[in-house]
N, C-alpha and C positions, 0 to 999 in steps of 0.2 A: 563588511556587513556586521551590524550589531543584532542584538536579540529581537528588537522590535521589527527591523527590516526582515529578519528571517521568519518571524510570525506572519508577516504580510505575504511573503513568498509561499509559506505553507498554506495560506488561504487560497492562493492561486492553484497550488497543487491539488488541494481537496476539491476545488470547483471543477477541475479537469478530470476527476475520478468519481463523478456521480454524486457528490455531496451538494446540498443546497441549504438555503437559509443559514448561511455561514456568518457567525458573529465572533468578534474578538472581545474577550473579557477585559475589564479595566487592568491597566498595567500594574497597579498596586492593589494588593488584596485580592488576587485572582483565585486564591484557595486551591492552587495546583492545576488549574485548567486555563489555558490561554485561548483556545478556540472552541466554540460550540457549533456543531454542524448536524444536519439531519440527512439520513439516507434510508430509504425504504421504511419510512414511518418509525425509525429508531433514532434516538438522540445520542450523539457521540460527543465526548469531551476529550480534547487533545491538549497535551502539553508539548511545547516546542523547545528543543535544546540545541543551541548552536555552539558546539564544543569542539575543541581541538584534541580532546582526549575521549576515551570511552565513557559512556553514560552508565552510572551505577544504580544501586537500589533506590536511592532517594527519589529519583524521578518517577519510578514506578509507584512508589508509596504515595507520592504527592498526587499522581494521576488517579490512583485508586480512591484516595480520600476526596479528591475533587469530584469524582463520579457520584459519590454519595451527596455531596453538598449541592451540586447542580441537578440532582435527580436524573442522571444520564443512564441510558441502557448499557452503554459501553464506554470504556476509557482507553486512551492510547497515548503513546509517546512518539513524537517525530523528531529525528535528529539527523544532522549532516554527518555524524560520526557513527560509531558502532556501540553495542551494548556489552557490558561485562557479563561473564558467565553467571554470576549471582543474580544480576538483573534479569537475565533470560529465564532463570529458574523461578524467580519470584513472579514474573509476568505469566508464566505457565500456570502457577497456582492461583493467581488472582484474575485470570482471564483479561489481562491488559494487553491491548494490541501494540506491537512494537514495529515501527517503520524506520529502518536505518538507512544510512547513506543517501538521504534525500538532500542532495547538494543543490546549490543554486544553479549549477550547470544542468543538472537533471531536470529541475523545475522549468527552466527557460529553454529547454531543448527544442520545442517547436519553433520558437522565435529565432533561435540560432540557425536552424535549418533553413528557414525562410530567407534570412539575410545571406546565407551561403549561396542559395540558388540565385537570388537577385544579383549578387556580386559576380557570380559566374556568367550570367547572361549579359551583364553590362560589359564585362571584360571581353566576352566573345564578340559582342557588337563592335567594340573598339578594334579588335583584331580584323574583323571583316572590313571596316573602313580603311585600315592600313593597306588593304589589297589594291587600292586605287593609286598608291604612291609608286614611283618608279623603282624597279627592283635593282639591287646591287648586292655585292657580297656582304658589305657591312650591314645593309638593311635586312638581309636575310637572317643574319644572326640577331639583329634587333627584334625582328618580328617573332623569331623563335623564343626570344626572351619574353616578349609580351604574351605569347601563347602559354608559357609556363606561369607567368605572373597571375593569371586568372585562377590557376589551380592553387597557387600559394595563398592568394587572398581567400578563396573559399575554404581551404584547409585551415586557415587561421581562425575562421569563425568557430571552430570547435574548441578554441582556447578560452573564449570569453565566458564569464558567468552572467553578465548583464548585457543589454543591447549596446550600450556605449562602449563596452570593452570589445565587443565583436567588431564594431566599425573602426575603433582605434587600432586594434591588432591588424585588421585587413589593410588599413591605410599605411601603417608603419611598414608592413611587409611589401606593399606596392612601392612605396617610396624607396625603400632599401634596395629593391630589385632594380629600379630605374637607375639609381645612383651607381650602385656597384656594377651593374651590367654595362652601363655607358662607359664607365672607366675601364673595364676589362676589354671592351670592344676595341679600344684604341691600342691595347697591348696585344691581345690575341682573341679573335672572334670565337674560335673553337673553345678556348678556355672560358670565355664568357658564357657560352651556351651550357657547358658542362657544370659550371659553378651554380648557375640558376637551376638547372635540373637537379643538382644534388640537394640544394636547399628545398626544392619542391618535394622530393622524395622523403626527406627527413620530416618535413612538416606533415606530409600526408600520412606517414607511418604513425606519427604521434596522434594525429587527428583520428585515424582509424581505431587505434587502441583506446583512445578516450571515448569515442562514440560507442564502441562495442561494450565498454565498461558501463556506460549509461544505460544501454539497452539491457544488459544483464541485470542491473539494479531494478529497472522498470519491470522486467519479467518476474523477478523475485518478489517485489512488493505487490504486483498484481496477484501472484499466487497466494501471498499472505492474506490479501483482502478477500479473495475467493474462498479461502478456507474459513475466514471469519463469517462470511455470508452463508456458507454451507452449514456451519455450526449453528448460526442463528436460525436458519430454516429448520434444522433438525430439532432445535429446542422448541420452536413454535409448534411444530408437528406433534412433538411429544406432549407438550402442554395441552394442545387441543384433544389429544387422545385421553389425557388424564381428566379433563373436564367432562368428556363424554362418558368415561367409565364411572366418574363420580355421580353423574346423573342416573346411571343404572343402579348404583348402590343406594342412592337416595330413595328410589322407588321401592327397593326391597327392605330397606331399614326404616323407612318412614321417618327419616331425619334429614335435616339440612346439612349439607357438606360443602366446605370451601377448600379448594385445592391450595395447599401451602407450598409444596415442592414437587417437582417432577424430575427424575433422573434416569439414566440408563447405565448402571454400574458395569454391565458386560453385555456382550452381544446376545440378543434374544431375551433379555431381561429388562423389564420396565418397572420402575418403582415410584409409587405415588404416596404422598403424605397428605391427609385430609384433616381438617378441623371440623368436628361435629358439634352440633348445638346441644347434644346431650350424651350421656354415657351409653354406648351401644355394645359394650363388651359381650353381654349375654347372647346377642343375636349373631355375632360374627361367625361363630363356629358353624351354625346351621346354614348361614348364607354362603360360606365357603364351600361346604359340602354340596349344596344345591348348584352352585355355579360350575364346579368341576364335573358334577354328574351331567349337567346340561351340555357342557362342552364335549364330553365323551360321547354322549348319545348322538350329538350332531356331527360327530367326526372331526371336531376341531382340535388343533394341536396345542391350544392355549391351556395352561394350568394356572390356578389362582391360589394365592395365599393372603389371608387377611389376619392382621394382628392389631390388638389394642395397645395404644401407647398412653403415656401420661396426659393429663389435662384434656381428656376426651378427644384425643387424636387417634387416627387410624392409619396404619401402614398397609398398603395394598401392593402386592408384587405379582406381576404377570409374567409367566414363563412361556416362551414360544419354543417348543421343542424342535421344530423344523429349523428355525434360525440358529439355535444352539448347535444342532447337528452340522449345519453347513459351516459354522465358524470353526468347529473342530476338524 
């Protein structure tokens, strides 16, 4: 699989995880973003890295730069490998989403499972048809071999990364079981049965470990996406609160305010930066005293701090004493 094929596989992955309006950017001059996708009215830009080694800082830097170029709300990096510790630290500082171990096996897991079920049912039907044949000691071993072949074939489906690999691996295992089993039957029927069963158990042990690993990766990545969505919802809620608080300040200051930044540096503390259309330094002290007095009279736990910054900017900090106490 090359880089372009992996990007197409990542498009499939994103479409299965709630993203829509997915587009691939041009192969050349993509400015650090390979896929543009939308989710919950937010625009995401993803870079795809199909590596045999760990992905480093460069991919995170490119995704962050591409976010600005394509005017995305969020940027992310998807890889079949893992990320270096420095890349993890940089992504934490730049809010770049990292999705690791997104292998082709993981992406095509639903198709692989479907093929495994189909193969199992076909082999089971074959075994039922063999019931009409006359019974003999040799045939009993042969039928036991066929009974285990369906498990071998379905277990082999966990090996493949693409559909044709799944079918090829199942066909090879089926043919090998028939050839080896038929040869061993002439020598020792019991040995034939034990040999096929041994192969079956080995294949199924590997398949079980492989599938458990894929489920673990899926769970980890779903958790990462849920954390991103939760963070996004918290940012939107905080921004809405900042806009509402700004409208209250506008009424008292008789000035037009635009929310520039909203953050929550610690639990129970909300910080907002506003751009005013004029210098309101002289009014801030009286407005702060009035707001704190009103909150105290009404029995509210909120306390307010208003500070004038450069270039007619205002810094407003809201302290919620109850939440701070709960955090402590």
